N, C-alpha and C positions, 0 to 999 in steps of 0.2 A: 503494500500500500506503502502510494507516495508520499511525500510531508507536502503540506499546506504551513506556509509562512514560517516553515522551521519548524510547525511541530505535529504529528501525528494525529487525523480527523477521528471525532472519537467512533468509537464501534470495537470492534477485535475477531477475529478470526475463530471460530467453533468448527469440530467437525460434526458432522450429522451423522455421517454414518464411516462404518469403517467393518477390516476384517483383517485376523492377526496372520501377517506369512507364516507360509509353512514350505516345508521341500517338498514337492510333489512325490507319491510315492508311483510305483511303476501301472499300476493300474489307474490311478488318476490323471492320468497325463493325455492328455489332446485326442480324441480317437485319429484311427489313420482314416487321410492321407496325410493328418496335418502335424504327428510326430511320425519323421524320419530317422537311420542310421545320423547321429548325431546333429540334426539339427530338428526345432518347434519351430511350427507355427509360419515356415519360407511361404511369399506368396500366399498369405490368408487373412481376411479379417473379422476378427474379434467381438463379438461384441455381447454386451452385460449388462444385466438389469442390477439397479440397487435403489434400497429404502430407505428415504430420510426420517430425519424423525423430528427436526425442527427445520423452518426456512431461515429467509435469507434476500437479500441484493443480490448476492452475488456469488459464484462457488470458486474455486479452484481443486483439481484432482492429482492424489498422489500413488503413484505408481511405484510400485516395489523389487528389487531385482535382488535380495538381502540374501537366497538361497540360492541363486545362478551361478551355473560354473562358466557363464561368460557374458560376458557383457550384453543388455539388451538392447539392442536397435532399435525403437521406436517412428514408426516412417511419418504416422498422420494419428489425429485423435478427434470425437467429436462428442460432444454429450446433446441431446435430445430428449424429449417426450415419449414414450412408448403411448400406439395407439391404445386410444383407451384412456389410458394410465396403469392398462394393465401388467401385473410384473411377469419374467420371462417370455415375452415375445417380440419377434425377430421386426415385425413391423412398428416405422413411429410415426408420430403425428407429422403430415406436412408441411413444412415448413420453419418445424422448429431445430431442426439444425443445427448447431453452429459449431466450427472449429475452435478444437483447443490450442494456444500455443505455449511454446515454452523459452523465456526471452527473447521474445518476436519472432520463435521458429516457429514452423511447423513439426520439424523431428528434433527428435533426442536421443540421446545414448545414456542409458542408467548404467552406472558400472557396476561393477560385479560389489557385492556385500553393501550396496545403500540405496534411498529411491532416489527419486524427485518429483518436485512439488511445482505445479501448473503456473502463468500467468494467473493474474485473477479475469474470472470473464463477467460482462454485465449479462446476470440467467438468473430473473427471480427464483426462488425456489422456494415451494410450499410446505411446510409441515405433513410428514406424513401420506407421503408422494411420493412416486417412483419417477427412474430415471435412467436412462438409455446413457448407456459410453461403448463406441463403438476405438478397433483400434484396427488398424491394418498395419502388417508387420510386414514390408516387400523382401527381409534381408531373415526372416526372423531370429531364433536365439541359435546359437551353434554348442549347443551343449542338451544332452540330456537330463541337466540339473536346474530346475526353473523352480519359481515362486506361484503358490498360488494358494486358493481360502477351497481343501475337496468339502467342505459341509459348509456351501452356499444354500441349499436346498432351495436352489434360485435355477432357470434355465437359463445357459448361454448359449450361443450360436459360432458357427464358425461355417466362413464360404471360402473359394481359395477365390483374387483378385482382391482388388481393393473397391470397396462396397462402403467404406466409411462415409458417406455421405448419400448410400441410397435411401432409399423410402422402407423398402422390404428385402429380407434377404431371401428370395423361395430357391427349394434345393439345400438348404444351409443343414447342416449335419448339428444335433444338438447334444449338449453334455451339460450336468448340474454340477459342475465348481467355475469358484473367480480364478482369473489366473493376472497376475501381475498388481490389477485394481487392489489398495490398501487402503485408502480415505476418502471422503468428500468431503470437503470443507463450505462454510459457508461464513459470508459475513454482517454479522449485524450490529446495528449501533445501536441495542436493545442488550438489556443484563443478561445475555444470553451465557450460560454455562455447560458444560455436562461430567453426568457421568460416568463412569468405565466401570462395564462390569467384568471380573477377569473370572471366567468358568472354564467345566468341561465341556462334555454332549449335551449334559442337563440345560447352557447359554448357548449354545450352539445351533442347539434345535432338533437332535435327534429324536424323531417318533411327530414333528410337528407337519404341518402341509408343505410340501414342493410349492415352490412360486403361491402360497398362502399368508406368507409373513406373519406366522400366529406362534412363535417364540417368547417367551416368558418379555424380553427387553424388546421384544416387536408391539407388543402390548401394554405395557410399562408407560410410552410418551401420552395415548389416550388420557390415560387419568393425571399423567401433568399436571395437560392443555387443560384441564378442565376448574384449574385452581390460577387467577391470574398473577400469585406469587411464584409460581413454578409452571408457567408454560411455553419459557423458554431457554430450558432444559434439556440438552439432548440428550439420546443415553445408545450408548457405545459397545454395541456388542462383539468381544473381545474373549470368546469361549471357541475353544478348539478340543474339539472329540478324542477321546482318550488322556488329555492330558491333566499334569500331572503337580501338585506343587511343588515336590525337594528335587526329582530327578526329571529327565530327557524320557520323553517315551514316542510318544505319537504328534512331535515337535517340541519343540522346546520349553523345559520347568517353568512354572509360574516363577517362581525366583531370577531365573533366567530370564525372560522376557519383559518383567516387570517395568525396566529403563525405555524398552523399544512400544509395547505394547500400552502402556498407561501414562509414564510421565512426559514422555514426547509426543501426546498427543495434544491438539489445541486446545484453550477453554477447560479444559478440564480440572472442578470442584471438587468430586467424591470418586472415592472407587467405593463398589462390592465386591468383594471376595465368596466367591462361593465355588469353593473345590475342594479337595482332600480325598476325597472318596474314590480314588484311583488309587492316591497313593496306600492307603487301606488297602487294598480288597488286592491290588498286588504284588503284597506283601507278606508274607508265607503266616499261615495261619497258627503262629504257636504263641504263648504268650511273654513269651522273650519278643521274640518280633515287633507283636500287638502294642508290646509297651513300648520299644524304642519309635515306633511309627508315631504315636502318640505325644509323645517326648520331642521329637525332630519337627511335628506338625505345626503343633504349637510356637515350638521356638521360629519356626517359618514364618508362622502368622505375625508373629511379632520383629521381625525381618521386616517386612513387607508394611507393617503401618509404621515403624521407622525410615524408612526411605521416602514412604508417600509423604508424611506429615512434613518432610525437611522440602518437600513444594510445596505446603501449604494447602494438603488436599486430602480431605477427610474422608477417613477409612470408615468401612460399615460392615461386618462380620454376618455374613450369613451362613445358617444351621446348615448341615448337611438332612439330605432326604435319605428315607429310609432304602435299603436293601435288601429287605425278608424275600424268598423265595429264588430270588436270580442264583439261576445256575452256575454262571461262571464264579459269584463276589459271596453266596452265600453259604460258610461252611459250618460244618453239621454242628459244633460242638458252640459255635454263636461268638467265636473270640474278636470275627471283624465287625459284628452289631455291635456287641462290649465295647470295642474301639470308636466306632463312631457315635455311642452315645455318651463318653467319656468325652470325644472333641467338641463333640454340641454342645455338652455342660463347660467345657472349658469358654468355650467362644461365649456361652448367655453369662458367664459370672466373673472372668476373670478381670473384668474393665479396660481388657489391651484393645478393644475398638470404641470408635467415637460412639457407636449404637449397634444395635442387633438385628437382623432380620430375620424371625420365624419361622425359613423352608421345611422347616421337619412337621413339627406342626400344622402347614397348612395346608399340606398332600397328605397327609400318614390316615393309617384308617384308625379313627376312633376306640373300635373295639381288638385291634392289634396292631399297637404302634409301632411294630419291627416291618411291618410293609404298607407298600401306599394303598390308597385308596381305589377300589377298582374303579369308580367311574374316570378316574383319574390315570391308572395305569396303560402305558402303550403296550403290555401285551409281554413284558421281557421281567415286570415288575423290580425295575431301575430307574430307568427313562420315560418321562410324562407323554400324554397325547395333547393335542392342542387344550382340552379343558382343563388339564394340570396345569397348563403352561400357562392360564389366565387364571390359576389362581393364587400361581406363584406373584403374579402381579400384581394383582388384588389385594395380598398380603404384605405389599411392600407398602410401609407409612411414608404416604410422598410429605407429607411435610419435612422432611429428611432432607430435604431439598429445597427448602425455601433458601434465598436468599441469606447468605452470614453476614452477619455485622460486623 
């Protein structure tokens, strides 16, 4: 943003949408023929849909090559409105397409391990709306290591050739992953701010509806918009499936990605920490190992709080949802369930967090508290269906995100 009379104009950049970058597994690579030996998406158009949480008068985009094995040359980018405002479609509203530039140029090269931020674009963005972002890669990325977010729950479209401004992509291949795009920021002259959710598959949305935008972080903004004091609070979903707090698994651990996925995001005022179940349930079901998990998890939560507080970010701890009956995670002796209960008690009573959001109470079966309520169970007794995700969103006290004095 340029200076006016030596000062910055009033307002700020705030992320309205994000996706946590991950190294792409072989099964999640772009489909043939867009993946070849030593090259990905050469001479290809990639059209993706994202869903905003708050609006603004201008926007800019972020593209990540943090896990790429080679430089990422992007030839052209555009932003548009999808036809009828729908998610996961290849058609855009005629006349809505606008080119994106980088330092005034249409093309940009993203070095290995870094990201780029586009130039600001005058493109009013409404809250709770879908945006279409289209890339053309003339040369593709010369590596079989690329950056993506596999759990998009949103359909992307791929077509050979340059169609970055095309109204539709007939005959395009589809895939339910996001590639390279890691953030959309909006400029707001209001007191906008963001809450980041650091989580696993229960935040990433396993069990939600493809193209339905019904994960719990998708549902929370409607409640925030219902109150004037929280209407300009963005909700940023930094959940990754299979994620752990302590050690790398399917992607870097929460401790390892905190700087990138939380502290480096624009306009962040709050953090919700909702993970740890994968740490508990990938550890051996023995008394000694589970006690160590309790100690290590609680220590890690404290580290997250300390690091976030250093950036004046309030931190809220969310209790872990039930796992009873899950074939892979629920051990016969109930040691992991006992660990979950112990960790939840620490979250509720330790005072380490600035506030507590009791997701366990929101979705457990009152008759059998170690299990999810059947109406919320996606079917594996661990993940939630859309009704369950709505219950999580409804359990969040919106007053937690009122302006901090």
